[in-house]
Each structure stands twice: as C-alpha cells, then as structure tokens.
C-alpha positions as CSV (number, residue, x, y, z in Angstrom):
1,M,4.7,17.0,11.8
2,T,1.8,16.2,9.4
3,V,1.1,12.6,10.2
4,G,-2.7,12.5,10.1
5,P,-5.7,11.5,8.1
6,N,-5.6,10.6,4.4
7,I,-6.2,13.7,2.3
8,H,-8.5,11.5,0.1
9,G,-10.9,10.8,3.0
10,G,-12.9,7.7,3.5
11,L,-11.7,4.4,4.8
12,H,-8.8,2.6,3.2
13,A,-7.7,-1.0,3.5
14,F,-4.8,-2.9,2.1
15,V,-5.1,-6.5,1.1
16,F,-2.0,-8.8,0.9
17,V,-3.1,-11.7,-1.3
18,D,-1.0,-14.7,-0.3
19,H,-3.2,-17.3,-2.0
20,S,-5.5,-17.3,-5.0
21,E,-7.7,-20.0,-6.5
22,V,-7.2,-18.4,-9.9
23,R,-4.1,-17.0,-11.7
24,I,-3.0,-13.7,-10.3
25,S,-3.4,-12.0,-13.7
26,E,-7.0,-13.3,-13.9
27,L,-7.7,-12.2,-10.3
28,V,-6.5,-8.6,-11.1
29,E,-8.7,-8.5,-14.2
30,N,-11.7,-9.6,-12.1
31,L,-10.9,-7.0,-9.5
32,F,-11.0,-4.3,-12.2
33,E,-14.8,-4.8,-12.4
34,Y,-15.1,-3.5,-8.8
35,R,-13.3,-0.1,-9.4
36,E,-16.5,1.9,-8.9
37,G,-19.0,2.2,-6.1
38,S,-18.3,2.0,-2.4
39,P,-16.4,0.0,-1.2
40,R,-14.4,-0.3,-4.4
41,V,-11.0,-1.6,-5.5
42,H,-8.8,1.4,-6.0
43,W,-5.8,-0.5,-7.3
44,A,-4.7,-4.1,-7.7
45,G,-1.6,-5.7,-9.1
46,S,0.7,-8.6,-8.9
47,V,3.8,-8.3,-6.8
48,V,7.1,-10.1,-6.3
49,G,7.7,-10.6,-2.6
50,D,6.1,-12.3,0.5
51,Y,2.7,-12.2,-1.1
52,K,1.3,-12.6,-4.6
53,A,-0.8,-9.5,-5.1
54,F,-1.6,-6.2,-3.5
55,V,-5.0,-4.6,-3.4
56,H,-6.0,-1.1,-2.2
57,V,-9.7,-1.0,-1.2
58,W,-11.5,2.3,-0.5
59,D,-14.8,3.0,1.1
60,D,-16.2,6.6,0.8
61,D,-17.8,6.3,4.3
62,P,-15.1,6.6,7.0
63,E,-17.3,4.8,9.5
64,D,-18.3,1.8,7.3
65,L,-15.8,-0.7,8.6
66,G,-18.4,-3.5,8.4
67,G,-19.1,-2.8,4.8
68,L,-15.4,-2.7,4.0
69,E,-14.8,-6.0,5.8
70,D,-17.8,-7.6,4.0
71,F,-16.3,-6.5,0.7
72,V,-12.9,-7.9,1.5
73,D,-14.0,-11.1,3.2
74,G,-16.9,-11.8,0.9
75,T,-16.6,-10.3,-2.6
76,L,-12.8,-10.4,-2.8
77,W,-12.6,-13.8,-1.2
78,D,-15.2,-15.2,-3.6
79,L,-13.1,-13.8,-6.5
80,G,-10.1,-15.8,-5.2
81,A,-8.3,-13.2,-3.1
82,H,-7.3,-15.1,0.0
83,C,-5.4,-12.7,2.2
84,Q,-4.2,-10.8,5.2
85,K,-5.6,-7.3,5.5
86,A,-4.7,-4.0,7.1
87,L,-6.6,-0.8,7.8
88,E,-5.0,2.5,7.2
89,L,-5.0,4.6,10.4
90,K,-2.9,7.7,9.5
91,V,-0.6,8.8,6.7
92,A,2.7,10.7,6.5
93,A,2.8,14.1,4.8
94,G,-0.7,13.6,3.5
95,K,0.5,10.8,1.2
96,G,-1.1,7.4,1.7
97,T,0.0,4.2,0.1
98,K,-0.9,3.3,-3.5
99,H,-3.2,6.1,-4.5
100,A,-1.7,6.6,-8.0
101,T,1.5,6.2,-9.9
102,P,1.9,3.8,-12.8
103,D,5.6,3.3,-12.0
104,V,7.7,0.4,-10.7
105,L,7.1,0.5,-7.0
106,A,8.5,-0.9,-3.8
107,L,6.1,-1.7,-1.0
108,I,8.1,-1.9,2.2
109,G,6.2,-3.4,5.1
110,I,7.7,-2.2,8.4
111,K,7.3,-3.8,11.8
112,T,8.5,-1.4,14.4
113,E,9.8,-2.0,17.9
114,H,7.1,-1.7,20.5
115,G,5.8,1.9,20.8
116,Q,8.0,3.2,17.9
117,A,5.5,3.4,15.0
118,M,4.7,7.1,15.3
119,Q,8.4,8.0,15.7
120,V,9.2,6.0,12.5
121,M,6.4,7.8,10.7
122,E,7.8,11.2,11.8
123,E,11.3,10.2,10.6
124,L,9.9,9.2,7.2
125,E,8.3,12.7,6.9
126,K,11.6,14.3,7.8
127,I,13.4,12.3,5.1
128,D,10.8,13.3,2.6
129,E,10.9,17.0,3.6
130,A,14.7,17.0,3.3
131,A,14.3,15.6,-0.2
132,G,11.9,18.3,-1.3
133,G,8.8,16.1,-0.9
134,E,10.0,13.8,-3.8
135,W,11.4,10.8,-1.9
136,L,8.2,9.4,-0.4
137,Q,5.3,8.3,-2.5
138,G,3.2,7.1,0.4
139,A,3.5,6.0,4.0
140,S,0.6,4.6,5.9
141,L,0.3,3.6,9.6
142,V,-1.7,0.4,9.5
143,T,-3.3,-2.3,11.6
144,G,-2.4,-6.0,11.3
145,H,0.9,-7.8,10.9
146,L,2.7,-4.6,9.9
147,D,2.8,-1.2,11.6
148,I,3.8,0.9,8.5
149,L,3.4,0.4,4.8
150,L,5.9,2.5,2.8
151,Q,5.7,3.1,-0.9
152,L,8.8,4.2,-2.9
153,N,8.6,4.6,-6.7
154,A,11.0,4.5,-9.6
155,D,10.8,4.4,-13.4
156,S,12.7,1.1,-13.6
157,I,13.6,-2.1,-11.7
158,A,17.1,-0.7,-11.2
159,G,15.7,2.5,-9.8
160,A,13.4,0.6,-7.4
161,T,16.3,-1.5,-6.2
162,E,18.3,1.6,-5.5
163,R,15.4,3.0,-3.4
164,I,15.0,-0.3,-1.5
165,L,18.6,-0.3,-0.6
166,D,18.7,3.4,0.2
167,P,20.5,3.9,3.5
168,R,17.7,6.2,4.7
169,V,15.4,3.1,4.7
170,A,18.0,0.8,6.3
171,G,19.0,3.4,8.8
172,L,15.5,4.1,10.3
173,R,15.7,3.8,14.1
174,G,12.9,1.8,15.8
175,V,12.5,-0.7,13.0
176,A,12.3,-4.4,14.0
177,W,12.1,-5.9,10.5
178,T,10.9,-5.2,7.0
179,S,9.3,-7.1,4.2
180,T,9.6,-5.8,0.6
181,A,7.5,-6.5,-2.5
182,V,8.0,-5.0,-5.9
183,A,5.3,-4.4,-8.5
184,D,5.2,-2.9,-12.0
185,G,2.4,-0.5,-11.8
186,R,2.5,0.1,-15.5
187,R,1.0,-3.4,-16.1
188,G,-2.5,-4.5,-15.8
189,P,-5.9,-2.8,-16.1
190,F,-5.4,-0.4,-13.2
191,A,-2.5,1.4,-14.8
192,E,-4.7,3.4,-17.1
193,L,-6.7,4.8,-14.2
194,H,-3.8,6.1,-12.1
195,G,-1.7,8.4,-14.2
196,P,1.1,10.6,-12.8
C-alpha cells in the first residue's frame, strides 16, 4: 500500500466554487494571475456538476494552514469564488488530484461509510495497480463534505462518460454516495501550464 503524502510536497487544498459574483470564465481568468508564489492557484477551471468551478490551491509550506485559509477565504473570496473547501490529507499511489493533465476529466467526490475511507483508498490503488498504473489520474483523501476526491481522465467526453460509469467505480465497497463533475482541462488559461 502506498497511500501517503503527496509526492509534490507542501499543502494542497481543493476549492469547490458553488457561487460566483462574476462569470465563471472571468473568475478563472482572474485566478490565473495567482499561479505563482505561495499560496498559489495551481489549476482552476469550470465544471459541469454540483458546483460551478474547481480550484486547486498549493502552499509550499506544509505547515501554513493559516496562510492557505487566508488565501482561499480572503483573496479567492474577493475575486468572487464563494465555495466549500477541502484539505488534502493523503494520496493514493503518489498521485494527488489535479496536478496536471489538460484532458477531459471526471472529478468524483466520494463520501464513504463511517471508518471506510482508507479501505476505499486502498481499493483504488489496487484497481490502478491491476491496470498498470494507467487507470487512476489522482485520488486524494480530504477533509470536509467529502472523504475522497478521485480524478479519472479521458481524451473525450465519451471517454470520460465511460470512466464515470466504469463498474470498478460503481462497485467500490464502503461508498455511501458519490458526486461527479466533468471539466474540459484543455480549455482556459491553465491548460498551457499543465501538459501531459
């Protein structure tokens, strides 16, 4: 089992924008200005699902939770990103959620049955290992309204749909419910920063 820290280090948070005072495309453009420094916006894009946009925030200092919170609750809020947020605790197979990949992606939020989060993470790793490490793009154990954030990628909407409906996802034991959002990572200003 290799569930453990993110290989990229630092502190990672995921922001689920459910309301914005500006158009989402404008919000993503504004967030692009904060792609350097620490904390910084590592990736942002519009999604189709239970929220309007997804933002990955990264702080180089793994102990700077206060700075990361100030950035999300202050800077991002002022830009119009009103949201729920989650902190990444561990990742599966060294692969955290949304670190790269300008593909069509499915972000599957997983709420597990009580006490089952680590077992589900281990099962995700086993599925990925059986697929030669090519099935899973990222899986993060997180705080907040979800327990796990799973990222599956494809090169088309049809491919993303196939991955979302994959029986390996539906058949995970210990899952209470899921919430799925789809994004085209090839769109927007962040696509040029995160090549394959």
